[in-house]
mmCIF file of the C-alpha atoms, coordinates in Angstrom:
data_MODEL
# 
_entry.id   MODEL 
# 
loop_
_atom_site.group_PDB 
_atom_site.id 
_atom_site.type_symbol 
_atom_site.label_atom_id 
_atom_site.label_alt_id 
_atom_site.label_comp_id 
_atom_site.label_asym_id 
_atom_site.label_entity_id 
_atom_site.label_seq_id 
_atom_site.pdbx_PDB_ins_code 
_atom_site.Cartn_x 
_atom_site.Cartn_y 
_atom_site.Cartn_z 
_atom_site.occupancy 
_atom_site.B_iso_or_equiv 
_atom_site.pdbx_formal_charge 
_atom_site.auth_seq_id 
_atom_site.auth_comp_id 
_atom_site.auth_asym_id 
_atom_site.auth_atom_id 
_atom_site.pdbx_PDB_model_num 
ATOM 1   C CA . MET A 1 1   ? 85.782 77.619  58.383 1.00 0.00 ? 1   MET A CA 1 
ATOM 2   C CA . SER A 1 2   ? 83.678 77.034  61.612 1.00 0.00 ? 2   SER A CA 1 
ATOM 3   C CA . GLU A 1 3   ? 80.296 74.633  60.927 1.00 0.00 ? 3   GLU A CA 1 
ATOM 4   C CA . PRO A 1 4   ? 76.971 76.635  61.573 1.00 0.00 ? 4   PRO A CA 1 
ATOM 5   C CA . ARG A 1 5   ? 75.130 75.839  64.300 1.00 0.00 ? 5   ARG A CA 1 
ATOM 6   C CA . TYR A 1 6   ? 71.421 75.692  64.524 1.00 0.00 ? 6   TYR A CA 1 
ATOM 7   C CA . ALA A 1 7   ? 68.817 76.010  67.221 1.00 0.00 ? 7   ALA A CA 1 
ATOM 8   C CA . ILE A 1 8   ? 64.702 75.485  67.334 1.00 0.00 ? 8   ILE A CA 1 
ATOM 9   C CA . TYR A 1 9   ? 63.253 78.260  69.578 1.00 0.00 ? 9   TYR A CA 1 
ATOM 10  C CA . ALA A 1 10  ? 59.890 79.542  70.395 1.00 0.00 ? 10  ALA A CA 1 
ATOM 11  C CA . LEU A 1 11  ? 59.424 82.786  69.054 1.00 0.00 ? 11  LEU A CA 1 
ATOM 12  C CA . PRO A 1 12  ? 56.768 85.576  69.626 1.00 0.00 ? 12  PRO A CA 1 
ATOM 13  C CA . GLU A 1 13  ? 54.160 85.896  66.876 1.00 0.00 ? 13  GLU A CA 1 
ATOM 14  C CA . SER A 1 14  ? 55.900 88.325  64.162 1.00 0.00 ? 14  SER A CA 1 
ATOM 15  C CA . GLY A 1 15  ? 54.508 92.099  64.798 1.00 0.00 ? 15  GLY A CA 1 
ATOM 16  C CA . SER A 1 16  ? 53.301 91.394  68.034 1.00 0.00 ? 16  SER A CA 1 
ATOM 17  C CA . ALA A 1 17  ? 53.236 93.627  71.114 1.00 0.00 ? 17  ALA A CA 1 
ATOM 18  C CA . LEU A 1 18  ? 56.090 90.759  72.577 1.00 0.00 ? 18  LEU A CA 1 
ATOM 19  C CA . ASP A 1 19  ? 57.924 90.743  69.131 1.00 0.00 ? 19  ASP A CA 1 
ATOM 20  C CA . ALA A 1 20  ? 58.418 94.458  69.397 1.00 0.00 ? 20  ALA A CA 1 
ATOM 21  C CA . PHE A 1 21  ? 59.642 94.587  73.113 1.00 0.00 ? 21  PHE A CA 1 
ATOM 22  C CA . GLY A 1 22  ? 61.758 91.783  72.805 1.00 0.00 ? 22  GLY A CA 1 
ATOM 23  C CA . ARG A 1 23  ? 63.567 93.337  69.631 1.00 0.00 ? 23  ARG A CA 1 
ATOM 24  C CA . ALA A 1 24  ? 63.643 96.551  71.248 1.00 0.00 ? 24  ALA A CA 1 
ATOM 25  C CA . VAL A 1 25  ? 65.399 94.921  74.489 1.00 0.00 ? 25  VAL A CA 1 
ATOM 26  C CA . LEU A 1 26  ? 67.903 93.534  72.435 1.00 0.00 ? 26  LEU A CA 1 
ATOM 27  C CA . GLY A 1 27  ? 68.437 95.573  69.933 1.00 0.00 ? 27  GLY A CA 1 
ATOM 28  C CA . ILE A 1 28  ? 68.625 93.403  67.055 1.00 0.00 ? 28  ILE A CA 1 
ATOM 29  C CA . ASP A 1 29  ? 65.631 92.050  64.482 1.00 0.00 ? 29  ASP A CA 1 
ATOM 30  C CA . ASN A 1 30  ? 67.087 88.424  64.335 1.00 0.00 ? 30  ASN A CA 1 
ATOM 31  C CA . VAL A 1 31  ? 65.331 87.774  60.988 1.00 0.00 ? 31  VAL A CA 1 
ATOM 32  C CA . THR A 1 32  ? 66.310 90.913  59.133 1.00 0.00 ? 32  THR A CA 1 
ATOM 33  C CA . GLY A 1 33  ? 69.830 91.232  61.336 1.00 0.00 ? 33  GLY A CA 1 
ATOM 34  C CA . GLU A 1 34  ? 69.159 95.288  61.687 1.00 0.00 ? 34  GLU A CA 1 
ATOM 35  C CA . ALA A 1 35  ? 69.662 97.311  64.493 1.00 0.00 ? 35  ALA A CA 1 
ATOM 36  C CA . VAL A 1 36  ? 66.412 97.990  66.506 1.00 0.00 ? 36  VAL A CA 1 
ATOM 37  C CA . PRO A 1 37  ? 66.396 101.416 68.778 1.00 0.00 ? 37  PRO A CA 1 
ATOM 38  C CA . HIS A 1 38  ? 65.904 100.434 72.279 1.00 0.00 ? 38  HIS A CA 1 
ATOM 39  C CA . PRO A 1 39  ? 62.888 101.388 74.422 1.00 0.00 ? 39  PRO A CA 1 
ATOM 40  C CA . GLU A 1 40  ? 62.253 105.235 75.588 1.00 0.00 ? 40  GLU A CA 1 
ATOM 41  C CA . GLY A 1 41  ? 64.654 105.191 78.567 1.00 0.00 ? 41  GLY A CA 1 
ATOM 42  C CA . LEU A 1 42  ? 66.371 102.137 78.579 1.00 0.00 ? 42  LEU A CA 1 
ATOM 43  C CA . THR A 1 43  ? 69.199 103.168 75.910 1.00 0.00 ? 43  THR A CA 1 
ATOM 44  C CA . ASP A 1 44  ? 71.641 101.972 78.198 1.00 0.00 ? 44  ASP A CA 1 
ATOM 45  C CA . LEU A 1 45  ? 70.437 98.599  77.914 1.00 0.00 ? 45  LEU A CA 1 
ATOM 46  C CA . ALA A 1 46  ? 73.337 98.110  74.645 1.00 0.00 ? 46  ALA A CA 1 
ATOM 47  C CA . ALA A 1 47  ? 75.921 97.357  77.741 1.00 0.00 ? 47  ALA A CA 1 
ATOM 48  C CA . VAL A 1 48  ? 74.520 94.614  79.196 1.00 0.00 ? 48  VAL A CA 1 
ATOM 49  C CA . THR A 1 49  ? 72.537 92.785  76.362 1.00 0.00 ? 49  THR A CA 1 
ATOM 50  C CA . VAL A 1 50  ? 75.907 91.783  74.079 1.00 0.00 ? 50  VAL A CA 1 
ATOM 51  C CA . ALA A 1 51  ? 75.292 88.223  74.270 1.00 0.00 ? 51  ALA A CA 1 
ATOM 52  C CA . PRO A 1 52  ? 71.709 87.748  74.183 1.00 0.00 ? 52  PRO A CA 1 
ATOM 53  C CA . ARG A 1 53  ? 71.992 90.050  71.393 1.00 0.00 ? 53  ARG A CA 1 
ATOM 54  C CA . VAL A 1 54  ? 73.622 86.976  69.285 1.00 0.00 ? 54  VAL A CA 1 
ATOM 55  C CA . TYR A 1 55  ? 70.728 84.803  69.673 1.00 0.00 ? 55  TYR A CA 1 
ATOM 56  C CA . GLY A 1 56  ? 67.948 87.062  69.492 1.00 0.00 ? 56  GLY A CA 1 
ATOM 57  C CA . PHE A 1 57  ? 64.839 87.244  71.406 1.00 0.00 ? 57  PHE A CA 1 
ATOM 58  C CA . HIS A 1 58  ? 63.687 83.797  72.109 1.00 0.00 ? 58  HIS A CA 1 
ATOM 59  C CA . ALA A 1 59  ? 63.020 80.951  74.403 1.00 0.00 ? 59  ALA A CA 1 
ATOM 60  C CA . THR A 1 60  ? 65.198 77.860  73.955 1.00 0.00 ? 60  THR A CA 1 
ATOM 61  C CA . LEU A 1 61  ? 63.749 74.518  72.762 1.00 0.00 ? 61  LEU A CA 1 
ATOM 62  C CA . LYS A 1 62  ? 66.604 72.561  71.409 1.00 0.00 ? 62  LYS A CA 1 
ATOM 63  C CA . ALA A 1 63  ? 69.510 74.187  72.187 1.00 0.00 ? 63  ALA A CA 1 
ATOM 64  C CA . PRO A 1 64  ? 72.229 75.238  69.582 1.00 0.00 ? 64  PRO A CA 1 
ATOM 65  C CA . MET A 1 65  ? 73.661 72.449  67.751 1.00 0.00 ? 65  MET A CA 1 
ATOM 66  C CA . ARG A 1 66  ? 76.241 71.237  64.721 1.00 0.00 ? 66  ARG A CA 1 
ATOM 67  C CA . LEU A 1 67  ? 74.604 69.074  62.518 1.00 0.00 ? 67  LEU A CA 1 
ATOM 68  C CA . ALA A 1 68  ? 76.046 65.249  62.903 1.00 0.00 ? 68  ALA A CA 1 
ATOM 69  C CA . PRO A 1 69  ? 78.342 64.304  59.685 1.00 0.00 ? 69  PRO A CA 1 
ATOM 70  C CA . GLY A 1 70  ? 76.361 63.110  56.740 1.00 0.00 ? 70  GLY A CA 1 
ATOM 71  C CA . ARG A 1 71  ? 72.736 65.437  57.767 1.00 0.00 ? 71  ARG A CA 1 
ATOM 72  C CA . THR A 1 72  ? 72.090 68.167  55.944 1.00 0.00 ? 72  THR A CA 1 
ATOM 73  C CA . GLU A 1 73  ? 69.681 71.723  56.903 1.00 0.00 ? 73  GLU A CA 1 
ATOM 74  C CA . ALA A 1 74  ? 67.576 70.382  54.229 1.00 0.00 ? 74  ALA A CA 1 
ATOM 75  C CA . GLU A 1 75  ? 66.967 67.134  56.729 1.00 0.00 ? 75  GLU A CA 1 
ATOM 76  C CA . LEU A 1 76  ? 66.789 69.236  59.602 1.00 0.00 ? 76  LEU A CA 1 
ATOM 77  C CA . LEU A 1 77  ? 64.159 71.202  58.193 1.00 0.00 ? 77  LEU A CA 1 
ATOM 78  C CA . ALA A 1 78  ? 61.932 68.308  57.370 1.00 0.00 ? 78  ALA A CA 1 
ATOM 79  C CA . GLU A 1 79  ? 62.093 66.908  60.709 1.00 0.00 ? 79  GLU A CA 1 
ATOM 80  C CA . ALA A 1 80  ? 61.214 69.799  61.924 1.00 0.00 ? 80  ALA A CA 1 
ATOM 81  C CA . GLN A 1 81  ? 58.350 70.265  60.006 1.00 0.00 ? 81  GLN A CA 1 
ATOM 82  C CA . ARG A 1 82  ? 57.006 66.842  60.758 1.00 0.00 ? 82  ARG A CA 1 
ATOM 83  C CA . LEU A 1 83  ? 56.814 67.694  65.026 1.00 0.00 ? 83  LEU A CA 1 
ATOM 84  C CA . ALA A 1 84  ? 55.095 70.943  64.013 1.00 0.00 ? 84  ALA A CA 1 
ATOM 85  C CA . ALA A 1 85  ? 52.346 69.738  61.922 1.00 0.00 ? 85  ALA A CA 1 
ATOM 86  C CA . ALA A 1 86  ? 51.493 67.263  64.698 1.00 0.00 ? 86  ALA A CA 1 
ATOM 87  C CA . HIS A 1 87  ? 51.418 69.699  67.193 1.00 0.00 ? 87  HIS A CA 1 
ATOM 88  C CA . PRO A 1 88  ? 48.669 71.727  68.720 1.00 0.00 ? 88  PRO A CA 1 
ATOM 89  C CA . PRO A 1 89  ? 49.561 75.129  69.623 1.00 0.00 ? 89  PRO A CA 1 
ATOM 90  C CA . VAL A 1 90  ? 50.724 76.101  73.309 1.00 0.00 ? 90  VAL A CA 1 
ATOM 91  C CA . ALA A 1 91  ? 48.824 78.541  75.765 1.00 0.00 ? 91  ALA A CA 1 
ATOM 92  C CA . VAL A 1 92  ? 51.759 79.944  77.430 1.00 0.00 ? 92  VAL A CA 1 
ATOM 93  C CA . GLY A 1 93  ? 50.265 82.258  79.313 1.00 0.00 ? 93  GLY A CA 1 
ATOM 94  C CA . ALA A 1 94  ? 50.757 85.534  80.992 1.00 0.00 ? 94  ALA A CA 1 
ATOM 95  C CA . LEU A 1 95  ? 54.836 86.594  81.527 1.00 0.00 ? 95  LEU A CA 1 
ATOM 96  C CA . ALA A 1 96  ? 56.617 88.369  84.019 1.00 0.00 ? 96  ALA A CA 1 
ATOM 97  C CA . VAL A 1 97  ? 59.835 90.007  84.207 1.00 0.00 ? 97  VAL A CA 1 
ATOM 98  C CA . VAL A 1 98  ? 62.083 88.421  86.846 1.00 0.00 ? 98  VAL A CA 1 
ATOM 99  C CA . ALA A 1 99  ? 65.490 88.138  87.884 1.00 0.00 ? 99  ALA A CA 1 
ATOM 100 C CA . LEU A 1 100 ? 66.469 84.571  87.111 1.00 0.00 ? 100 LEU A CA 1 
ATOM 101 C CA . GLY A 1 101 ? 69.835 83.810  88.430 1.00 0.00 ? 101 GLY A CA 1 
ATOM 102 C CA . ARG A 1 102 ? 72.123 86.685  87.496 1.00 0.00 ? 102 ARG A CA 1 
ATOM 103 C CA . PHE A 1 103 ? 70.267 87.195  84.123 1.00 0.00 ? 103 PHE A CA 1 
ATOM 104 C CA . ILE A 1 104 ? 66.785 89.340  83.987 1.00 0.00 ? 104 ILE A CA 1 
ATOM 105 C CA . ALA A 1 105 ? 64.096 87.009  81.732 1.00 0.00 ? 105 ALA A CA 1 
ATOM 106 C CA . LEU A 1 106 ? 60.372 86.773  80.946 1.00 0.00 ? 106 LEU A CA 1 
ATOM 107 C CA . VAL A 1 107 ? 59.477 83.934  82.468 1.00 0.00 ? 107 VAL A CA 1 
ATOM 108 C CA . PRO A 1 108 ? 55.471 82.365  82.349 1.00 0.00 ? 108 PRO A CA 1 
ATOM 109 C CA . VAL A 1 109 ? 53.324 83.286  85.687 1.00 0.00 ? 109 VAL A CA 1 
ATOM 110 C CA . ALA A 1 110 ? 52.139 79.336  85.336 1.00 0.00 ? 110 ALA A CA 1 
ATOM 111 C CA . PRO A 1 111 ? 53.687 77.372  83.162 1.00 0.00 ? 111 PRO A CA 1 
ATOM 112 C CA . PRO A 1 112 ? 51.368 74.937  81.429 1.00 0.00 ? 112 PRO A CA 1 
ATOM 113 C CA . PRO A 1 113 ? 52.526 71.215  81.503 1.00 0.00 ? 113 PRO A CA 1 
ATOM 114 C CA . ALA A 1 114 ? 52.510 71.258  77.827 1.00 0.00 ? 114 ALA A CA 1 
ATOM 115 C CA . LEU A 1 115 ? 55.737 73.744  77.378 1.00 0.00 ? 115 LEU A CA 1 
ATOM 116 C CA . GLY A 1 116 ? 57.560 70.946  78.820 1.00 0.00 ? 116 GLY A CA 1 
ATOM 117 C CA . LEU A 1 117 ? 56.616 68.486  76.646 1.00 0.00 ? 117 LEU A CA 1 
ATOM 118 C CA . LEU A 1 118 ? 56.817 70.803  73.930 1.00 0.00 ? 118 LEU A CA 1 
ATOM 119 C CA . ALA A 1 119 ? 60.407 71.416  74.836 1.00 0.00 ? 119 ALA A CA 1 
ATOM 120 C CA . ALA A 1 120 ? 61.133 67.624  75.970 1.00 0.00 ? 120 ALA A CA 1 
ATOM 121 C CA . GLU A 1 121 ? 59.552 66.650  72.206 1.00 0.00 ? 121 GLU A CA 1 
ATOM 122 C CA . CYS A 1 122 ? 61.970 69.059  70.387 1.00 0.00 ? 122 CYS A CA 1 
ATOM 123 C CA . VAL A 1 123 ? 64.947 67.633  72.017 1.00 0.00 ? 123 VAL A CA 1 
ATOM 124 C CA . ALA A 1 124 ? 64.360 63.896  71.254 1.00 0.00 ? 124 ALA A CA 1 
ATOM 125 C CA . ALA A 1 125 ? 62.904 64.118  68.129 1.00 0.00 ? 125 ALA A CA 1 
ATOM 126 C CA . LEU A 1 126 ? 65.605 66.262  67.035 1.00 0.00 ? 126 LEU A CA 1 
ATOM 127 C CA . ASP A 1 127 ? 68.477 64.522  68.623 1.00 0.00 ? 127 ASP A CA 1 
ATOM 128 C CA . SER A 1 128 ? 69.716 62.115  65.517 1.00 0.00 ? 128 SER A CA 1 
ATOM 129 C CA . LEU A 1 129 ? 70.694 65.204  63.541 1.00 0.00 ? 129 LEU A CA 1 
ATOM 130 C CA . ARG A 1 130 ? 72.803 66.550  66.332 1.00 0.00 ? 130 ARG A CA 1 
ATOM 131 C CA . ALA A 1 131 ? 76.943 66.061  66.426 1.00 0.00 ? 131 ALA A CA 1 
ATOM 132 C CA . PRO A 1 132 ? 78.211 65.371  69.087 1.00 0.00 ? 132 PRO A CA 1 
ATOM 133 C CA . LEU A 1 133 ? 79.546 67.961  71.691 1.00 0.00 ? 133 LEU A CA 1 
ATOM 134 C CA . ASN A 1 134 ? 83.318 68.314  71.433 1.00 0.00 ? 134 ASN A CA 1 
ATOM 135 C CA . GLU A 1 135 ? 85.653 69.603  74.042 1.00 0.00 ? 135 GLU A CA 1 
ATOM 136 C CA . ALA A 1 136 ? 85.202 73.021  73.448 1.00 0.00 ? 136 ALA A CA 1 
ATOM 137 C CA . GLU A 1 137 ? 81.497 72.742  73.487 1.00 0.00 ? 137 GLU A CA 1 
ATOM 138 C CA . ARG A 1 138 ? 81.354 70.724  76.446 1.00 0.00 ? 138 ARG A CA 1 
ATOM 139 C CA . ALA A 1 139 ? 83.800 73.060  78.535 1.00 0.00 ? 139 ALA A CA 1 
ATOM 140 C CA . LYS A 1 140 ? 81.694 75.805  77.354 1.00 0.00 ? 140 LYS A CA 1 
ATOM 141 C CA . ARG A 1 141 ? 78.453 74.402  79.511 1.00 0.00 ? 141 ARG A CA 1 
ATOM 142 C CA . ARG A 1 142 ? 80.785 74.254  82.954 1.00 0.00 ? 142 ARG A CA 1 
ATOM 143 C CA . PRO A 1 143 ? 80.015 70.651  83.461 1.00 0.00 ? 143 PRO A CA 1 
ATOM 144 C CA . GLU A 1 144 ? 81.809 71.521  86.793 1.00 0.00 ? 144 GLU A CA 1 
ATOM 145 C CA . ARG A 1 145 ? 79.377 73.183  87.823 1.00 0.00 ? 145 ARG A CA 1 
ATOM 146 C CA . LEU A 1 146 ? 76.493 71.021  87.176 1.00 0.00 ? 146 LEU A CA 1 
ATOM 147 C CA . SER A 1 147 ? 75.001 68.484  89.074 1.00 0.00 ? 147 SER A CA 1 
ATOM 148 C CA . PRO A 1 148 ? 75.630 64.899  88.519 1.00 0.00 ? 148 PRO A CA 1 
ATOM 149 C CA . ARG A 1 149 ? 72.004 64.530  86.626 1.00 0.00 ? 149 ARG A CA 1 
ATOM 150 C CA . GLY A 1 150 ? 72.926 67.979  85.068 1.00 0.00 ? 150 GLY A CA 1 
ATOM 151 C CA . ARG A 1 151 ? 76.080 66.754  83.559 1.00 0.00 ? 151 ARG A CA 1 
ATOM 152 C CA . ALA A 1 152 ? 74.511 63.166  82.772 1.00 0.00 ? 152 ALA A CA 1 
ATOM 153 C CA . LEU A 1 153 ? 72.182 65.233  80.699 1.00 0.00 ? 153 LEU A CA 1 
ATOM 154 C CA . LEU A 1 154 ? 74.634 67.264  78.919 1.00 0.00 ? 154 LEU A CA 1 
ATOM 155 C CA . ASP A 1 155 ? 76.540 64.235  77.932 1.00 0.00 ? 155 ASP A CA 1 
ATOM 156 C CA . ARG A 1 156 ? 73.658 62.712  76.497 1.00 0.00 ? 156 ARG A CA 1 
ATOM 157 C CA . TRP A 1 157 ? 71.527 65.491  74.965 1.00 0.00 ? 157 TRP A CA 1 
ATOM 158 C CA . GLY A 1 158 ? 74.204 67.871  74.767 1.00 0.00 ? 158 GLY A CA 1 
ATOM 159 C CA . TYR A 1 159 ? 72.441 70.372  77.050 1.00 0.00 ? 159 TYR A CA 1 
ATOM 160 C CA . PRO A 1 160 ? 71.745 70.320  80.616 1.00 0.00 ? 160 PRO A CA 1 
ATOM 161 C CA . HIS A 1 161 ? 68.606 72.172  80.873 1.00 0.00 ? 161 HIS A CA 1 
ATOM 162 C CA . VAL A 1 162 ? 66.703 69.438  79.373 1.00 0.00 ? 162 VAL A CA 1 
ATOM 163 C CA . PHE A 1 163 ? 63.587 67.559  80.215 1.00 0.00 ? 163 PHE A CA 1 
ATOM 164 C CA . GLU A 1 164 ? 63.210 68.014  84.362 1.00 0.00 ? 164 GLU A CA 1 
ATOM 165 C CA . GLU A 1 165 ? 65.772 70.751  84.389 1.00 0.00 ? 165 GLU A CA 1 
ATOM 166 C CA . PHE A 1 166 ? 63.584 72.601  81.478 1.00 0.00 ? 166 PHE A CA 1 
ATOM 167 C CA . ARG A 1 167 ? 62.705 76.057  82.348 1.00 0.00 ? 167 ARG A CA 1 
ATOM 168 C CA . PHE A 1 168 ? 61.165 78.243  79.654 1.00 0.00 ? 168 PHE A CA 1 
ATOM 169 C CA . HIS A 1 169 ? 62.797 81.796  79.608 1.00 0.00 ? 169 HIS A CA 1 
ATOM 170 C CA . MET A 1 170 ? 63.408 84.557  77.210 1.00 0.00 ? 170 MET A CA 1 
ATOM 171 C CA . THR A 1 171 ? 66.590 86.200  78.237 1.00 0.00 ? 171 THR A CA 1 
ATOM 172 C CA . LEU A 1 172 ? 66.914 89.884  78.320 1.00 0.00 ? 172 LEU A CA 1 
ATOM 173 C CA . THR A 1 173 ? 70.072 90.631  79.540 1.00 0.00 ? 173 THR A CA 1 
ATOM 174 C CA . ASP A 1 174 ? 73.734 89.430  80.145 1.00 0.00 ? 174 ASP A CA 1 
ATOM 175 C CA . ALA A 1 175 ? 74.664 88.273  83.393 1.00 0.00 ? 175 ALA A CA 1 
ATOM 176 C CA . LEU A 1 176 ? 74.252 91.433  85.887 1.00 0.00 ? 176 LEU A CA 1 
ATOM 177 C CA . PRO A 1 177 ? 76.495 91.950  89.005 1.00 0.00 ? 177 PRO A CA 1 
ATOM 178 C CA . ASP A 1 178 ? 74.177 91.321  92.309 1.00 0.00 ? 178 ASP A CA 1 
ATOM 179 C CA . ASP A 1 179 ? 73.612 94.774  93.102 1.00 0.00 ? 179 ASP A CA 1 
ATOM 180 C CA . GLU A 1 180 ? 72.626 95.672  89.754 1.00 0.00 ? 180 GLU A CA 1 
ATOM 181 C CA . LEU A 1 181 ? 69.376 93.069  89.277 1.00 0.00 ? 181 LEU A CA 1 
ATOM 182 C CA . GLU A 1 182 ? 66.382 94.190  91.297 1.00 0.00 ? 182 GLU A CA 1 
ATOM 183 C CA . GLY A 1 183 ? 67.372 97.867  89.470 1.00 0.00 ? 183 GLY A CA 1 
ATOM 184 C CA . TRP A 1 184 ? 67.431 96.374  85.821 1.00 0.00 ? 184 TRP A CA 1 
ATOM 185 C CA . ARG A 1 185 ? 64.351 93.702  86.740 1.00 0.00 ? 185 ARG A CA 1 
ATOM 186 C CA . SER A 1 186 ? 62.428 97.122  87.804 1.00 0.00 ? 186 SER A CA 1 
ATOM 187 C CA . ARG A 1 187 ? 63.034 99.215  85.051 1.00 0.00 ? 187 ARG A CA 1 
ATOM 188 C CA . LEU A 1 188 ? 62.493 96.169  82.444 1.00 0.00 ? 188 LEU A CA 1 
ATOM 189 C CA . ALA A 1 189 ? 59.491 95.069  84.281 1.00 0.00 ? 189 ALA A CA 1 
ATOM 190 C CA . ALA A 1 190 ? 57.807 99.051  83.924 1.00 0.00 ? 190 ALA A CA 1 
ATOM 191 C CA . ALA A 1 191 ? 59.026 98.749  80.181 1.00 0.00 ? 191 ALA A CA 1 
ATOM 192 C CA . PHE A 1 192 ? 57.274 95.215  79.739 1.00 0.00 ? 192 PHE A CA 1 
ATOM 193 C CA . ALA A 1 193 ? 54.061 96.582  81.649 1.00 0.00 ? 193 ALA A CA 1 
ATOM 194 C CA . GLY A 1 194 ? 53.959 99.563  79.007 1.00 0.00 ? 194 GLY A CA 1 
ATOM 195 C CA . SER A 1 195 ? 53.953 97.355  75.900 1.00 0.00 ? 195 SER A CA 1 
ATOM 196 C CA . GLY A 1 196 ? 51.065 96.020  75.665 1.00 0.00 ? 196 GLY A CA 1 
ATOM 197 C CA . ALA A 1 197 ? 52.168 92.629  75.436 1.00 0.00 ? 197 ALA A CA 1 
ATOM 198 C CA . GLY A 1 198 ? 49.578 89.824  76.225 1.00 0.00 ? 198 GLY A CA 1 
ATOM 199 C CA . PRO A 1 199 ? 49.571 86.461  77.186 1.00 0.00 ? 199 PRO A CA 1 
ATOM 200 C CA . LEU A 1 200 ? 51.943 84.157  75.009 1.00 0.00 ? 200 LEU A CA 1 
ATOM 201 C CA . THR A 1 201 ? 50.924 81.480  72.874 1.00 0.00 ? 201 THR A CA 1 
ATOM 202 C CA . ILE A 1 202 ? 53.495 79.362  70.544 1.00 0.00 ? 202 ILE A CA 1 
ATOM 203 C CA . THR A 1 203 ? 51.722 78.252  67.466 1.00 0.00 ? 203 THR A CA 1 
ATOM 204 C CA . SER A 1 204 ? 55.277 77.686  65.733 1.00 0.00 ? 204 SER A CA 1 
ATOM 205 C CA . LEU A 1 205 ? 59.023 76.242  65.766 1.00 0.00 ? 205 LEU A CA 1 
ATOM 206 C CA . GLY A 1 206 ? 61.367 79.072  64.744 1.00 0.00 ? 206 GLY A CA 1 
ATOM 207 C CA . LEU A 1 207 ? 64.214 77.052  62.997 1.00 0.00 ? 207 LEU A CA 1 
ATOM 208 C CA . LEU A 1 208 ? 67.402 79.562  63.539 1.00 0.00 ? 208 LEU A CA 1 
ATOM 209 C CA . ARG A 1 209 ? 71.166 79.400  62.047 1.00 0.00 ? 209 ARG A CA 1 
ATOM 210 C CA . GLN A 1 210 ? 74.321 81.029  63.306 1.00 0.00 ? 210 GLN A CA 1 
ATOM 211 C CA . ASP A 1 211 ? 77.613 80.916  60.765 1.00 0.00 ? 211 ASP A CA 1 
ATOM 212 C CA . ALA A 1 212 ? 80.590 81.879  62.323 1.00 0.00 ? 212 ALA A CA 1 
ATOM 213 C CA . GLY A 1 213 ? 80.106 83.451  65.578 1.00 0.00 ? 213 GLY A CA 1 
ATOM 214 C CA . ALA A 1 214 ? 77.443 85.760  63.287 1.00 0.00 ? 214 ALA A CA 1 
ATOM 215 C CA . PRO A 1 215 ? 74.203 86.330  65.418 1.00 0.00 ? 215 PRO A CA 1 
ATOM 216 C CA . PHE A 1 216 ? 71.460 83.881  64.660 1.00 0.00 ? 216 PHE A CA 1 
ATOM 217 C CA . ARG A 1 217 ? 69.379 84.478  62.043 1.00 0.00 ? 217 ARG A CA 1 
ATOM 218 C CA . LEU A 1 218 ? 65.639 83.115  61.334 1.00 0.00 ? 218 LEU A CA 1 
ATOM 219 C CA . LEU A 1 219 ? 65.637 80.502  58.597 1.00 0.00 ? 219 LEU A CA 1 
ATOM 220 C CA . ALA A 1 220 ? 62.004 79.277  58.785 1.00 0.00 ? 220 ALA A CA 1 
ATOM 221 C CA . ARG A 1 221 ? 59.141 79.522  61.022 1.00 0.00 ? 221 ARG A CA 1 
ATOM 222 C CA . ILE A 1 222 ? 57.315 76.321  61.032 1.00 0.00 ? 222 ILE A CA 1 
ATOM 223 C CA . PRO A 1 223 ? 53.776 76.803  61.874 1.00 0.00 ? 223 PRO A CA 1 
ATOM 224 C CA . PHE A 1 224 ? 52.179 74.000  63.998 1.00 0.00 ? 224 PHE A CA 1 
ATOM 225 C CA . GLY A 1 225 ? 49.002 71.667  62.538 1.00 0.00 ? 225 GLY A CA 1 
ATOM 226 C CA . ASP A 1 226 ? 45.797 70.622  64.824 1.00 0.00 ? 226 ASP A CA 1 
ATOM 227 C CA . GLY A 1 227 ? 47.714 67.756  67.322 1.00 0.00 ? 227 GLY A CA 1 
ATOM 228 C CA . HIS A 1 228 ? 46.198 65.054  65.018 1.00 0.00 ? 228 HIS A CA 1 
ATOM 229 C CA . GLY A 1 229 ? 48.844 64.575  62.559 1.00 0.00 ? 229 GLY A CA 1 
# 
């Protein structure tokens, strides 16, 4: 049986318009695991949201990882709680639907420095609990396509898109053919504009678990403190 994987994600507030939009686009609620109807006029989304449906609507702060030998889920939760207790909320601000490479994603219009710092803290503070990448995990990250710096980050931290390579994004689609990118971006941007979603503030860490290739499920929302812990 394969080992579970864990991740730390930034999630929208439960019940918010942004939360409802993301769940509807991906067609799944990663708290209950239940299917969610796609937005009106976007029922064809199921064909282009296969991969993000596994992860749920989120932005990655600490990429999926197996636990190091001898480390436990309870220890990971405790470390994440310690990190969150000492952290103030992060005002991300307005989001926009963009083409990010071959994917469509929501990204901050003007990402604040505090956002990159939060991600860096999550990467570093929780890394002692992470098992080293095995050969299959490393190959999945396509190291041959990375820059020398990207490969160095992958080998040290288990993920190449960290620290100066980090870019906050909430993925909405699979990788798309070039000739379909703008059409999907436009349709999703219109749906987002009509969703009522306001500016994003991150007020907690989401701890998620994946078992044997199943979709990630939320274990805990860990609220931030005031930054003075």
